[in-house]
Each structure stands twice: as structure tokens, then as C-alpha cells.
N, C-alpha and C positions, 0 to 999 in steps of 0.2 A: 452433545455436540455446545457449540457455544452459539447463540444464533448473532449476529453480525449484517450493521446493517450503513449504505456509505451513506455521504448525500455530504449536498454542497462542489458537486460538478456545472455546468456548464460552456458557454460558448466568452474564449478572452479571445484578442488579438495578440499575434507575435510578439510576444516579448514580457509578455504580461502576466503576474499569478496565479494561483488560484494553489485553496488549500481545504485537500479534504479533512475529513474526518469518516472514522469509523464505531459505530456506537453498542457494545458488546452489551446482553443478557442473553439469563441463563444457567452462568454457570461465572466465578471470579475467577478473572486473566492471569492472576497472579501468577503462576506456573506457566501462563503459551509461550508458546514463542508470537509475533506478532504481525507482518508481509502487508503490500501493498505488490504487488501485480494490473500486468494491462493487455490488453491483448485489441492493436492495432489491428483493421479497414482488411479484412482479405490472408490477414498474419494467425499463428502463431501462437498463445498465453505467452506473455515473458515475463520475466522477476524481476522486482524493478530494489525493491529495501527489504530489511529485518532486521525487528528490531525482541533483544531477550529482556527478563524479567528485572535482570541487571542494568537495561539499559546498554550492553553492546549491540555497535552495530551493523551487519556488513552491507555491501551494497552487491545486487544475485546481477547486475551491469554496469557495465562502465558510459549507457547513455543519458546518463538519467547524474551521470558527476556531478559536484559543488553545484548542481542544480533546484536537487530534490535532496530535504529530506524529511524521513522519520522521527517520532516520538510518542509517543502514549503518559497518557493520564490516567495512569492502574484503581486514582481514585476515584472516578465517573464511568471506569472504563473503557475508554477511549482512544484511537491509535490517532494520531493525523500524517499528511502523505503535503508538507510546506514544497510549493512546484513554484521555479522561479526560472524567471529570461524561457517563459513554452513559447517549443518548438512550434509549428505545422505539424508532424510526425511523433508530439506526442501527444497529436488525437488519436481517441482511443475508448473499452470500456475499461475503468480501476476496476476493481479489487481486493479488496481488505478478506484476508487470512490469517487462519487461527489454528498455531500448533501446541498439539500438550509435550512441549518437550524443552530440553534444558537449554538449546541457544540456533543457535541459527543455521550455524553451519557454513557450504559456500552453493558457489551455481549451477555445482558440480555435483554433490553431494546435497539435498535440503532434509531442510524437516518431510514429514508427514502432515501438509496441513489439507484440513477432511475438514472442519467448520471453513465457507465463503460465503460472505457476504452478495447480493443477487447484483455487485454492479450501478455502475456511473458517467454516465456516459458523459469524455472530456470533450473539448471540439474548440481547438487551437486556428483560428481565421477574422481574419481581416477580414 
């Protein structure tokens, strides 16, 4: 398995931006698809965005479309989530995840994400 550690969370006002990072250790990420998930208070965890080793991207939800961007830098085993135009409903714990799989699938049929970070809090509040 891959060990994942998220960083970059915090408190940001509505309309602000934040960039999360997820750094992996233990395995080369080259053959893994990487994704970001979040869990809002009182809600189930939802998939946000996924990126495969060819840097093809899949949106798992429309709620962050055109506001969040996923990218990866295999050289240092890092995946990023750039978040812009943040809203209070974006508040939650954000997780990165890895799956040894060839593509991201879609929101109804996702790869088996078996490696997860511990999660990091993002709070959007004035």
C-alpha cells in the first residue's frame, strides 16, 4: 500500500482559494490513479476529482466543477487539489486516496481506493 499525507488545509473566507497537497511514500505512484474525496459534517464521504497516470481527469461530482482542479507531479509523488471560489458548503475533511488501477472510471464505478490519507480540515467561513 501507499502511505498518503495531506497538507495545506485551514480556514479561508468565502470566495477564497486554497491548495491541498497529498504526498505519497512507500510506492511509486506511476501506476496509481489518485483522487480527492471530502466529508462534510453530517454527510457521507463524496468523491470529487480523480487523475490517472496519463493525467486524464474525471469529475466525480458537479458541485466543484470549474472551481477545483486536480493535478499530479509524479516526480515527487505529490497530488494537488487547487480550490477556488470556495463556498461555506465546501467545508469538510478532505482526503486523498490511491488505487492501483489504470483509469479513474466514473462516479458510479470507481476504482478500488485502498490507500487513504488521514484527512485534513478545510473550513470556509467569514
